[in-house]
DSSP file (Angstrom, degrees, kcal/mol; ACC not computed):
  #  RESIDUE AA STRUCTURE BP1 BP2  ACC     N-H-->O    O-->H-N    N-H-->O    O-->H-N    TCO  KAPPA ALPHA  PHI   PSI    X-CA   Y-CA   Z-CA
    1    1 A M              0   0    0      0, 0.0     0, 0.0     0, 0.0     0, 0.0   0.000 360.0 360.0 360.0 133.4   29.1   33.9   48.0
    2    2 A R        -     0   0    0      1,-0.1     3,-0.1     3,-0.0     0, 0.0  -0.723 360.0-114.4 -93.1 140.0   28.4   30.4   49.3
    3    3 A P        -     0   0    0      0, 0.0    -1,-0.1     0, 0.0     0, 0.0  -0.420  44.2 -92.6 -67.2 147.3   29.6   27.3   47.4
    4    4 A P        -     0   0    0      0, 0.0     2,-0.3     0, 0.0     0, 0.0  -0.320  41.7-121.6 -61.7 142.5   26.8   25.2   46.0
    5    5 A T        -     0   0    0     -3,-0.1     2,-0.6     1,-0.0    -3,-0.0  -0.664  15.9-140.5 -87.7 141.1   25.7   22.4   48.4
    6    6 A V        -     0   0    0     -2,-0.3     2,-0.3     0, 0.0     6,-0.1  -0.883  14.9-139.3-102.2 123.1   25.9   18.9   47.2
    7    7 A L        -     0   0    0     -2,-0.6     2,-0.3     4,-0.1     0, 0.0  -0.613  25.8-175.4 -81.7 140.6   23.0   16.8   48.3
    8    8 A G    >   -     0   0    0     -2,-0.3     3,-1.3     4,-0.0     4,-0.3  -0.903  40.6  -6.2-132.2 160.7   23.9   13.3   49.3
    9    9 A G  T 3> S+     0   0    0     -2,-0.3     4,-1.5     1,-0.2     3,-0.2  -0.329 126.3   2.4  63.6-127.1   22.2   10.2   50.4
   10   10 A A  H 3> S+     0   0    0      1,-0.2     4,-1.8     2,-0.2    -1,-0.2   0.822 128.8  59.1 -66.6 -34.0   18.4   10.4   50.9
   11   11 A D  H <> S+     0   0    0     -3,-1.3     4,-1.6     1,-0.2    -1,-0.2   0.917 105.8  48.8 -62.2 -43.3   18.2   14.0   49.8
   12   12 A A  H  > S+     0   0    0     -4,-0.3     4,-1.4     1,-0.2    -1,-0.2   0.898 110.3  50.7 -64.3 -41.7   19.6   13.3   46.4
   13   13 A R  H  < S+     0   0    0     -4,-1.5     4,-0.3     1,-0.2    -1,-0.2   0.866 107.8  54.0 -65.9 -34.1   17.3   10.3   45.8
   14   14 A R  H >< S+     0   0    0     -4,-1.8     3,-0.5     1,-0.2    -1,-0.2   0.866 109.7  45.8 -68.2 -38.1   14.3   12.4   46.7
   15   15 A T  H 3< S+     0   0    0     -4,-1.6    -1,-0.2     1,-0.2    -2,-0.2   0.731 113.0  49.2 -81.2 -21.4   15.1   15.2   44.2
   16   16 A E  T >< S+     0   0    0     -4,-1.4     3,-1.6    -5,-0.1     4,-0.4   0.359  79.6 128.8 -98.4   4.9   15.9   12.8   41.3
   17   17 A R  T <  S+     0   0    0     -3,-0.5    -3,-0.0    -4,-0.3    -4,-0.0  -0.420  76.3   9.9 -63.5 130.5   12.7   10.7   41.7
   18   18 A G  T 3> S+     0   0    0     -2,-0.1     4,-0.7     1,-0.0     3,-0.3   0.412  90.2 116.3  85.9  -0.5   10.7   10.3   38.5
   19   19 A V  H X> S+     0   0    0     -3,-1.6     4,-0.8     1,-0.2     3,-0.6   0.901  73.8  50.7 -69.1 -39.6   13.4   11.7   36.2
   20   20 A G  H 3> S+     0   0    0     -4,-0.4     4,-2.2     1,-0.2    -1,-0.2   0.697  95.7  71.0 -70.4 -21.1   14.0    8.5   34.2
   21   21 A I  H 3> S+     0   0    0     -3,-0.3     4,-2.3     1,-0.2    -1,-0.2   0.851  95.8  51.6 -69.4 -33.8   10.3    7.9   33.5
   22   22 A I  H <X S+     0   0    0     -4,-0.7     4,-2.1    -3,-0.6    -1,-0.2   0.933 112.8  43.7 -68.1 -45.5   10.1   10.8   31.0
   23   23 A A  H  X S+     0   0    0     -4,-0.8     4,-2.2     2,-0.2    -2,-0.2   0.895 115.3  49.7 -66.5 -40.0   13.1    9.7   29.0
   24   24 A S  H  X S+     0   0    0     -4,-2.2     4,-2.4     2,-0.2    -2,-0.2   0.907 110.4  49.8 -66.0 -41.6   11.9    6.0   29.1
   25   25 A S  H  X S+     0   0    0     -4,-2.3     4,-2.3     2,-0.2    -2,-0.2   0.907 111.2  48.9 -63.2 -41.8    8.4    7.0   27.9
   26   26 A A  H  X S+     0   0    0     -4,-2.1     4,-2.3     2,-0.2    -1,-0.2   0.903 111.6  49.9 -64.9 -40.6    9.7    9.1   25.0
   27   27 A G  H  X S+     0   0    0     -4,-2.2     4,-2.2     2,-0.2    -2,-0.2   0.914 111.1  48.0 -64.8 -41.7   12.0    6.2   24.0
   28   28 A V  H  X S+     0   0    0     -4,-2.4     4,-2.4     2,-0.2    -1,-0.2   0.889 111.8  51.1 -65.0 -40.2    9.1    3.7   24.1
   29   29 A L  H  X S+     0   0    0     -4,-2.3     4,-2.2     2,-0.2    -2,-0.2   0.921 110.0  48.3 -66.0 -43.5    6.9    6.0   22.1
   30   30 A V  H  X S+     0   0    0     -4,-2.3     4,-2.3     1,-0.2    -2,-0.2   0.912 111.8  50.7 -61.1 -44.2    9.6    6.5   19.4
   31   31 A F  H  X S+     0   0    0     -4,-2.2     4,-2.3     1,-0.2    -2,-0.2   0.910 110.0  49.2 -60.8 -43.6   10.1    2.8   19.2
   32   32 A L  H  X S+     0   0    0     -4,-2.4     4,-2.5     2,-0.2    -2,-0.2   0.895 110.0  50.9 -66.9 -38.8    6.4    2.1   18.8
   33   33 A V  H  X S+     0   0    0     -4,-2.2     4,-2.4     2,-0.2    -1,-0.2   0.926 112.0  46.8 -62.8 -43.7    6.0    4.7   16.0
   34   34 A L  H  X S+     0   0    0     -4,-2.3     4,-2.4     2,-0.2    -2,-0.2   0.883 111.6  52.0 -63.9 -38.3    8.9    3.2   14.1
   35   35 A L  H  X S+     0   0    0     -4,-2.3     4,-2.3     2,-0.2    -2,-0.2   0.921 111.0  46.9 -64.0 -44.1    7.5   -0.3   14.6
   36   36 A L  H  X S+     0   0    0     -4,-2.5     4,-2.5     1,-0.2    -2,-0.2   0.908 112.3  50.4 -64.0 -40.9    4.1    0.8   13.2
   37   37 A F  H  X S+     0   0    0     -4,-2.4     4,-2.3     2,-0.2    -2,-0.2   0.909 110.5  48.7 -63.1 -41.6    5.7    2.5   10.3
   38   38 A A  H  X S+     0   0    0     -4,-2.4     4,-2.1     2,-0.2    -1,-0.2   0.903 112.4  48.7 -62.2 -42.6    7.8   -0.6    9.5
   39   39 A T  H  X S+     0   0    0     -4,-2.3     4,-2.1     2,-0.2    -2,-0.2   0.903 111.2  50.1 -65.2 -41.7    4.7   -2.8    9.7
   40   40 A Q  H  X S+     0   0    0     -4,-2.5     4,-2.4     1,-0.2    -2,-0.2   0.900 110.1  51.3 -61.6 -41.9    2.7   -0.3    7.4
   41   41 A L  H  X S+     0   0    0     -4,-2.3     4,-2.3     2,-0.2    -2,-0.2   0.882 108.7  49.9 -65.8 -40.3    5.6   -0.4    4.9
   42   42 A I  H  X S+     0   0    0     -4,-2.1     4,-2.1     2,-0.2    -1,-0.2   0.909 111.0  49.4 -65.4 -41.9    5.6   -4.1    4.8
   43   43 A F  H  X S+     0   0    0     -4,-2.1     4,-2.7     1,-0.2    -2,-0.2   0.921 112.3  49.3 -59.0 -43.6    1.9   -4.3    4.2
   44   44 A N  H  X S+     0   0    0     -4,-2.4     4,-2.4     1,-0.2     5,-0.2   0.882 108.9  50.6 -69.0 -38.2    2.2   -1.7    1.4
   45   45 A L  H  X S+     0   0    0     -4,-2.3     4,-1.9     2,-0.2    -1,-0.2   0.917 114.4  44.8 -63.6 -43.4    5.0   -3.5   -0.4
   46   46 A Y  H  X S+     0   0    0     -4,-2.1     4,-2.2     2,-0.2    -2,-0.2   0.942 114.6  47.6 -64.8 -47.6    3.1   -6.8   -0.3
   47   47 A A  H  X S+     0   0    0     -4,-2.7     4,-2.7     1,-0.2     5,-0.2   0.889 111.3  50.6 -62.7 -41.3   -0.2   -5.1   -1.4
   48   48 A T  H  X S+     0   0    0     -4,-2.4     4,-2.4     1,-0.2    -1,-0.2   0.898 110.9  49.9 -64.3 -40.7    1.5   -3.2   -4.3
   49   49 A S  H  X S+     0   0    0     -4,-1.9     4,-2.1    -5,-0.2    -2,-0.2   0.913 112.5  46.2 -63.8 -42.9    3.1   -6.4   -5.5
   50   50 A V  H  X S+     0   0    0     -4,-2.2     4,-2.7     2,-0.2     5,-0.2   0.913 113.2  48.7 -67.8 -43.6   -0.1   -8.3   -5.5
   51   51 A V  H  X S+     0   0    0     -4,-2.7     4,-2.3     1,-0.2    -2,-0.2   0.907 111.7  50.4 -63.1 -40.9   -2.1   -5.5   -7.2
   52   52 A N  H  X S+     0   0    0     -4,-2.4     4,-2.0    -5,-0.2    -1,-0.2   0.912 112.1  46.4 -62.2 -44.3    0.7   -5.2   -9.8
   53   53 A A  H  X S+     0   0    0     -4,-2.1     4,-2.4     2,-0.2    -2,-0.2   0.910 112.8  49.4 -66.4 -43.7    0.6   -9.0  -10.5
   54   54 A A  H  X S+     0   0    0     -4,-2.7     4,-2.4     1,-0.2    -2,-0.2   0.888 111.5  49.9 -63.6 -38.2   -3.2   -9.1  -10.7
   55   55 A G  H  X S+     0   0    0     -4,-2.3     4,-2.5    -5,-0.2    -2,-0.2   0.879 109.7  50.2 -66.1 -38.1   -3.2   -6.1  -13.1
   56   56 A M  H  X S+     0   0    0     -4,-2.0     4,-2.4     2,-0.2    -2,-0.2   0.929 111.8  48.4 -67.0 -44.5   -0.6   -7.8  -15.4
   57   57 A D  H  X S+     0   0    0     -4,-2.4     4,-2.1     2,-0.2    -2,-0.2   0.926 112.7  48.3 -60.1 -45.0   -2.7  -11.0  -15.4
   58   58 A A  H  X S+     0   0    0     -4,-2.4     4,-1.9     2,-0.2    -2,-0.2   0.925 112.6  47.7 -62.8 -44.8   -5.9   -9.1  -16.2
   59   59 A A  H  X S+     0   0    0     -4,-2.5     4,-2.2     1,-0.2    -1,-0.2   0.899 112.0  49.5 -65.6 -39.6   -4.3   -7.1  -19.0
   60   60 A R  H  < S+     0   0    0     -4,-2.4     4,-0.4     2,-0.2    -1,-0.2   0.873 108.2  54.4 -65.4 -35.8   -2.7  -10.2  -20.6
   61   61 A Q  H >< S+     0   0    0     -4,-2.1     3,-0.6     1,-0.2    -2,-0.2   0.907 113.2  41.9 -66.7 -39.7   -6.0  -12.0  -20.5
   62   62 A V  H 3< S+     0   0    0     -4,-1.9    -2,-0.2     1,-0.2    -1,-0.2   0.833 112.2  54.6 -74.2 -32.7   -7.7   -9.1  -22.4
   63   63 A A  T 3< S+     0   0    0     -4,-2.2    79,-2.9    -5,-0.2    -1,-0.2   0.455  83.6 127.7 -79.7  -0.1   -4.7   -8.8  -24.8
   64   64 A S  S X  S-     0   0    0     -3,-0.6     3,-1.4    -4,-0.4    -3,-0.1  -0.122  71.8-121.4 -58.4 153.6   -5.0  -12.4  -25.7
   65   65 A G  T 3  S+     0   0    0      1,-0.2    -1,-0.1    76,-0.1    79,-0.1   0.629 108.3  71.0 -70.6 -13.2   -5.2  -13.4  -29.3
   66   66 A E  T 3  S+     0   0    0      2,-0.1     2,-0.5     0, 0.0    -1,-0.2   0.618  84.6  81.2 -77.4 -12.5   -8.5  -15.2  -28.6
   67   67 A V  S <  S-     0   0    0     -3,-1.4     2,-1.0    75,-0.1    75,-0.1  -0.823  79.0-135.7 -99.5 130.4  -10.2  -11.8  -28.1
   68   68 A D    >   -     0   0    0     -2,-0.5     3,-1.5     1,-0.2     7,-0.3  -0.737  18.0-167.3 -82.3 103.0  -11.3   -9.9  -31.2
   69   69 A H  T 3  S+     0   0    0     -2,-1.0    -1,-0.2     1,-0.3    37,-0.1   0.571  82.7  62.0 -75.0  -7.1  -10.1   -6.4  -30.3
   70   70 A G  T 3  S+     0   0    0     35,-0.1     2,-0.6     1,-0.1    -1,-0.3   0.624  91.1  76.8 -86.4 -15.8  -12.2   -4.8  -33.1
   71   71 A D    <>  -     0   0    0     -3,-1.5     4,-2.0     1,-0.2     5,-0.2  -0.861  66.6-160.3-100.4 115.0  -15.5   -6.1  -31.6
   72   72 A S  H  > S+     0   0    0     -2,-0.6     4,-2.4     1,-0.2     5,-0.2   0.845  91.3  54.7 -65.6 -32.2  -16.5   -4.0  -28.6
   73   73 A R  H  > S+     0   0    0      2,-0.2     4,-2.3     1,-0.2    -1,-0.2   0.930 108.7  47.5 -67.6 -43.2  -18.8   -6.7  -27.2
   74   74 A A  H  > S+     0   0    0      1,-0.2     4,-2.1     2,-0.2    -2,-0.2   0.882 113.0  49.7 -61.2 -40.2  -15.9   -9.2  -27.2
   75   75 A V  H  X S+     0   0    0     -4,-2.0     4,-2.6    -7,-0.3    -2,-0.2   0.902 110.2  49.4 -68.7 -41.7  -13.7   -6.7  -25.5
   76   76 A S  H  X S+     0   0    0     -4,-2.4     4,-2.3     2,-0.2    -2,-0.2   0.888 111.5  49.5 -68.1 -37.5  -16.2   -5.8  -22.8
   77   77 A E  H  X S+     0   0    0     -4,-2.3     4,-2.2     2,-0.2    -1,-0.2   0.905 112.4  48.4 -65.8 -39.8  -16.8   -9.6  -22.1
   78   78 A A  H  X S+     0   0    0     -4,-2.1     4,-2.5     2,-0.2    -2,-0.2   0.905 112.3  47.8 -65.1 -42.2  -13.0  -10.1  -21.9
   79   79 A T  H  X S+     0   0    0     -4,-2.6     4,-2.6     2,-0.2    -2,-0.2   0.899 110.7  51.6 -67.9 -38.8  -12.6   -7.1  -19.5
   80   80 A A  H  X S+     0   0    0     -4,-2.3     4,-2.2     2,-0.2    -2,-0.2   0.922 112.9  45.4 -62.0 -44.5  -15.5   -8.3  -17.3
   81   81 A G  H  X S+     0   0    0     -4,-2.2     4,-2.2     2,-0.2    -2,-0.2   0.889 113.5  49.9 -66.6 -39.0  -13.9  -11.8  -17.0
   82   82 A A  H  X S+     0   0    0     -4,-2.5     4,-2.5     2,-0.2    -2,-0.2   0.897 110.7  49.5 -67.9 -38.2  -10.5  -10.3  -16.4
   83   83 A E  H  X S+     0   0    0     -4,-2.6     4,-2.7     2,-0.2     5,-0.2   0.923 110.3  51.1 -64.8 -42.0  -11.9   -8.0  -13.6
   84   84 A E  H  X S+     0   0    0     -4,-2.2     4,-1.9     1,-0.2    -2,-0.2   0.934 112.5  45.5 -62.0 -44.8  -13.7  -10.9  -12.0
   85   85 A R  H  X S+     0   0    0     -4,-2.2     4,-2.1     1,-0.2    -1,-0.2   0.913 112.8  50.6 -65.6 -40.7  -10.5  -13.0  -12.0
   86   86 A A  H  X S+     0   0    0     -4,-2.5     4,-2.1     1,-0.2    -2,-0.2   0.892 108.4  52.6 -64.6 -39.0   -8.4  -10.1  -10.7
   87   87 A R  H  X S+     0   0    0     -4,-2.7     4,-0.7     1,-0.2     7,-0.4   0.888 109.5  48.9 -62.2 -38.9  -10.9   -9.5   -7.9
   88   88 A S  H  < S+     0   0    0     -4,-1.9     3,-0.5    -5,-0.2    -1,-0.2   0.880 111.5  49.5 -68.7 -36.9  -10.7  -13.1   -6.8
   89   89 A L  H  < S+     0   0    0     -4,-2.1    -2,-0.2     1,-0.2    -1,-0.2   0.851 108.8  53.6 -67.7 -33.0   -6.8  -12.9   -6.9
   90   90 A L  H >< S-     0   0    0     -4,-2.1     3,-1.6     1,-0.2     2,-0.2   0.612  85.8-169.6 -80.9 -10.8   -6.8   -9.7   -4.8
   91   91 A G  G >< S+     0   0    0     -4,-0.7     3,-0.9    -3,-0.5     4,-0.5  -0.398  72.0   5.8  62.2-124.4   -9.0  -11.2   -2.0
   92   92 A E  G >  S+     0   0    0      1,-0.3     3,-1.1    -2,-0.2     4,-0.4   0.849 131.9  57.4 -63.1 -35.7  -10.1   -8.4    0.4
   93   93 A Y  G X> S+     0   0    0     -3,-1.6     3,-1.3     1,-0.2     4,-0.7   0.768  91.1  74.3 -66.6 -24.4   -8.5   -5.7   -1.8
   94   94 A G  G <4 S+     0   0    0     -3,-0.9     3,-0.4    -7,-0.4    -1,-0.2   0.779  89.2  58.1 -61.1 -26.5  -10.7   -7.0   -4.7
   95   95 A D  G <4 S+     0   0    0     -3,-1.1    -1,-0.3    -4,-0.5    -2,-0.2   0.754 113.1  39.0 -74.7 -20.9  -13.8   -5.4   -3.1
   96   96 A R  T <4 S+     0   0    0     -3,-1.3    19,-0.4    -4,-0.4    -1,-0.2   0.399  88.7 113.6-108.6   2.1  -12.2   -1.9   -3.1
   97   97 A V     <  -     0   0    0     -4,-0.7     2,-0.4    -3,-0.4    17,-0.2  -0.499  48.3-156.0 -81.7 144.6  -10.4   -2.0   -6.5
   98   98 A R  E     -A  113   0A   0     15,-2.0    15,-1.8    -2,-0.2     2,-0.4  -0.987   9.2-156.3-118.5 128.9  -11.4    0.4   -9.4
   99   99 A F  E     -A  112   0A   0     -2,-0.4     2,-0.4    13,-0.2    13,-0.2  -0.848  10.6-174.2-105.0 139.0  -10.5   -0.7  -12.9
  100  100 A T  E     -A  111   0A   0     11,-1.7    11,-2.4    -2,-0.4     2,-0.3  -0.966  15.2-161.1-131.6 118.1  -10.1    1.7  -15.8
  101  101 A W  E     -A  110   0A   0     -2,-0.4     2,-0.4     9,-0.2     9,-0.2  -0.752  17.3-176.8-103.6 143.1   -9.5    0.1  -19.2
  102  102 A T  E     +A  109   0A   0      7,-2.8     7,-2.7    -2,-0.3     2,-0.4  -0.928  17.0 174.9-134.3 113.0   -8.1    1.4  -22.4
  103  103 A V  E     +A  108   0A   0     -2,-0.4     2,-0.2     5,-0.2     5,-0.2  -0.966   7.8 150.9-125.4 129.9   -8.2   -1.1  -25.3
  104  104 A D        -     0   0    0      3,-2.1   -34,-0.1    -2,-0.4    37,-0.1  -0.790  60.7 -82.4-138.8-173.5   -7.3   -0.6  -28.9
  105  105 A E  S    S+     0   0    0     -2,-0.2   -36,-0.1     1,-0.2     3,-0.1   0.751 124.5  37.2 -66.6 -24.7   -5.9   -2.8  -31.7
  106  106 A E  S    S+     0   0    0      1,-0.2    35,-2.4    34,-0.1     2,-0.3   0.816 120.8  10.4 -98.4 -36.9   -2.3   -2.4  -30.6
  107  107 A R  E     - B   0 140A   0     33,-0.3    -3,-2.1     2,-0.0     2,-0.4  -0.967  51.0-141.8-147.8 158.5   -2.3   -2.4  -26.8
  108  108 A V  E     -AB 103 139A   0     31,-3.0    31,-2.7    -2,-0.3     2,-0.4  -0.984  21.1-174.3-121.2 131.3   -4.4   -3.0  -23.7
  109  109 A S  E     -AB 102 138A   0     -7,-2.7    -7,-2.8    -2,-0.4     2,-0.4  -0.992   3.4-175.5-129.8 135.3   -4.0   -0.8  -20.6
  110  110 A V  E     -AB 101 137A   0     27,-2.5    27,-2.9    -2,-0.4     2,-0.5  -0.996   9.6-158.1-130.3 132.6   -5.6   -1.2  -17.3
  111  111 A R  E     -AB 100 136A   0    -11,-2.4   -11,-1.7    -2,-0.4     2,-0.5  -0.944   9.6-165.0-109.9 128.3   -5.3    1.2  -14.3
  112  112 A L  E     -AB  99 135A   0     23,-3.2    23,-2.6    -2,-0.5     2,-0.4  -0.950   5.2-174.5-114.2 130.4   -6.0   -0.3  -10.9
  113  113 A Q  E     +AB  98 134A   0    -15,-1.8   -15,-2.0    -2,-0.5     2,-0.4  -0.994   8.7 171.8-126.4 129.3   -6.6    2.0   -7.9
  114  114 A V  E     - B   0 133A   0     19,-2.4    19,-3.2    -2,-0.4     2,-0.5  -1.000  32.6-128.3-138.4 133.2   -7.0    0.5   -4.4
  115  115 A E  E     - B   0 132A   0    -19,-0.4    17,-0.2    -2,-0.4   -19,-0.1  -0.723  39.0-127.6 -79.1 130.6   -7.3    2.1   -1.0
  116  116 A R        -     0   0    0     15,-1.7     2,-0.3    -2,-0.5   -72,-0.1  -0.342  18.6-100.4 -80.7 157.2   -4.6    0.5    1.2
  117  117 A T        -     0   0    0    -74,-0.1     2,-0.5    -2,-0.1    -1,-0.1  -0.620  44.4-143.4 -71.0 131.0   -5.1   -1.1    4.6
  118  118 A K        +     0   0    0     -2,-0.3     4,-0.1     1,-0.2    13,-0.1  -0.868  37.8 162.0-109.4 131.1   -4.0    1.4    7.2
  119  119 A I  S    S+     0   0    0     -2,-0.5    -1,-0.2   -83,-0.1   -82,-0.1   0.708  71.1  65.7-102.6 -41.3   -2.1    0.6   10.4
  120  120 A L  S    S-     0   0    0    -84,-0.2   -87,-0.0     1,-0.1   -83,-0.0  -0.400 106.5 -83.4 -74.4 158.1   -0.8    4.2   10.9
  121  121 A P    >>  -     0   0    0      0, 0.0     4,-2.8     0, 0.0     3,-0.5  -0.307  42.5-113.8 -58.9 149.3   -3.3    7.0   11.5
  122  122 A T  H 3> S+     0   0    0      1,-0.2     4,-2.6     2,-0.2     5,-0.3   0.856 113.8  56.7 -57.6 -39.9   -4.7    8.4    8.3
  123  123 A A  H 3> S+     0   0    0      1,-0.2     4,-1.0     2,-0.2    -1,-0.2   0.898 113.8  39.5 -61.7 -39.5   -3.1   11.8    8.6
  124  124 A I  H <> S+     0   0    0     -3,-0.5     4,-1.2     2,-0.2    -2,-0.2   0.912 115.6  50.9 -74.7 -44.5    0.4   10.2    8.8
  125  125 A A  H  <>S+     0   0    0     -4,-2.8     5,-3.3     1,-0.2     6,-0.3   0.895 114.4  42.7 -62.6 -41.5   -0.3    7.5    6.2
  126  126 A S  H ><5S+     0   0    0     -4,-2.6     3,-0.7    -5,-0.2    -1,-0.2   0.786 107.8  62.2 -76.8 -25.7   -1.6   10.0    3.6
  127  127 A G  H 3<5S+     0   0    0     -4,-1.0    -1,-0.2    -5,-0.3    -2,-0.2   0.803 110.9  37.4 -67.9 -29.0    1.2   12.4    4.4
  128  128 A V  T 3<5S-     0   0    0     -4,-1.2    -1,-0.2    -3,-0.3    -2,-0.2   0.249 120.5-103.4-108.2  10.5    3.9   10.0    3.3
  129  129 A G  T < 5S+     0   0    0     -3,-0.7     3,-0.3    -4,-0.1    -3,-0.2   0.760  84.5 123.6  80.1  26.1    1.9    8.6    0.3
  130  130 A L      < +     0   0    0     -5,-3.3    -4,-0.2    -6,-0.2    -5,-0.1   0.076  48.6  85.0-104.5  24.9    0.9    5.3    1.9
  131  131 A D  S    S+     0   0    0     -6,-0.3   -15,-1.7     1,-0.2     2,-0.3   0.716  89.8  26.3-101.1 -20.8   -2.9    5.7    1.5
  132  132 A E  E     -B  115   0A   0     -3,-0.3     2,-0.5   -17,-0.2   -17,-0.2  -1.000  58.6-141.2-146.6 142.1   -3.6    4.4   -2.1
  133  133 A I  E     +B  114   0A   0    -19,-3.2   -19,-2.4    -2,-0.3     2,-0.4  -0.908  22.8 179.6 -98.3 128.0   -2.1    2.0   -4.6
  134  134 A D  E     +B  113   0A   0     -2,-0.5     2,-0.4   -21,-0.2   -21,-0.2  -0.916   9.1 166.9-132.3 105.0   -2.3    3.4   -8.2
  135  135 A R  E     -B  112   0A   0    -23,-2.6   -23,-3.2    -2,-0.4     2,-0.4  -0.938  19.2-164.3-123.1 141.4   -0.9    1.1  -10.9
  136  136 A T  E     -B  111   0A   0     -2,-0.4     2,-0.5   -25,-0.2   -25,-0.2  -0.994   7.7-169.7-123.0 128.4   -1.2    1.1  -14.6
  137  137 A V  E     -B  110   0A   0    -27,-2.9   -27,-2.5    -2,-0.4     2,-0.4  -0.966   2.2-172.9-119.1 128.7   -0.2   -1.9  -16.7
  138  138 A T  E     +B  109   0A   0     -2,-0.5     2,-0.3   -29,-0.2   -29,-0.2  -0.984   7.2 172.2-124.6 131.0    0.1   -1.8  -20.5
  139  139 A V  E     -B  108   0A   0    -31,-2.7   -31,-3.0    -2,-0.4     2,-0.2  -0.940  32.9-110.9-131.6 155.0    0.6   -4.8  -22.7
  140  140 A R  E     -B  107   0A   0     -2,-0.3   -33,-0.3   -33,-0.2     2,-0.1  -0.603  38.7-107.5 -83.5 148.2    0.6   -5.3  -26.5
  141  141 A T        -     0   0    0    -35,-2.4     2,-0.4    -2,-0.2   -77,-0.2  -0.448  31.8-116.9 -71.2 146.6   -2.2   -7.3  -28.1
  142  142 A E        +     0   0    0    -79,-2.9     2,-0.4   -82,-0.1   -75,-0.1  -0.714  39.5 172.0 -85.4 133.5   -1.4  -10.7  -29.4
  143  143 A R        -     0   0    0     -2,-0.4     2,-0.3     0, 0.0   -78,-0.1  -0.999  32.8-121.4-142.1 140.9   -1.8  -11.1  -33.1
  144  144 A F              0   0    0     -2,-0.4    -2,-0.0     1,-0.1     0, 0.0  -0.640 360.0 360.0 -79.9 137.6   -0.9  -14.0  -35.4
  145  145 A R              0   0    0     -2,-0.3    -1,-0.1     0, 0.0     0, 0.0   0.387 360.0 360.0-112.2 360.0    1.5  -12.9  -38.2
């Protein structure tokens, strides 16, 4: 049995050529995926916060003591005005938001559903729950006692 030969000098450099490019490419790819995920997460946190705030403002506007909650016409006018204001607060998201109202004598509830802006591919974003904002805000109606 012959001992293994150790390549030295030019022969060693020739056989190891291109080995580092695979590891470097994999490292860069992992870094870019993590960077995209972090960016998507920041966008989602901001958008969720804005949608939640706009929903709270809209629900409070409809739950105001100035609205007669026994009159369906007054409630529909109040919800239309609240939706218009919320859409203006949401900016670009305002074009894609869906409102679902539940109004009675005691409380006002509004559900806002918005498709999020995606940076990640759709398959990845929907796989980790970053494809839609779904918020429900409930407030008590204001009444003078």
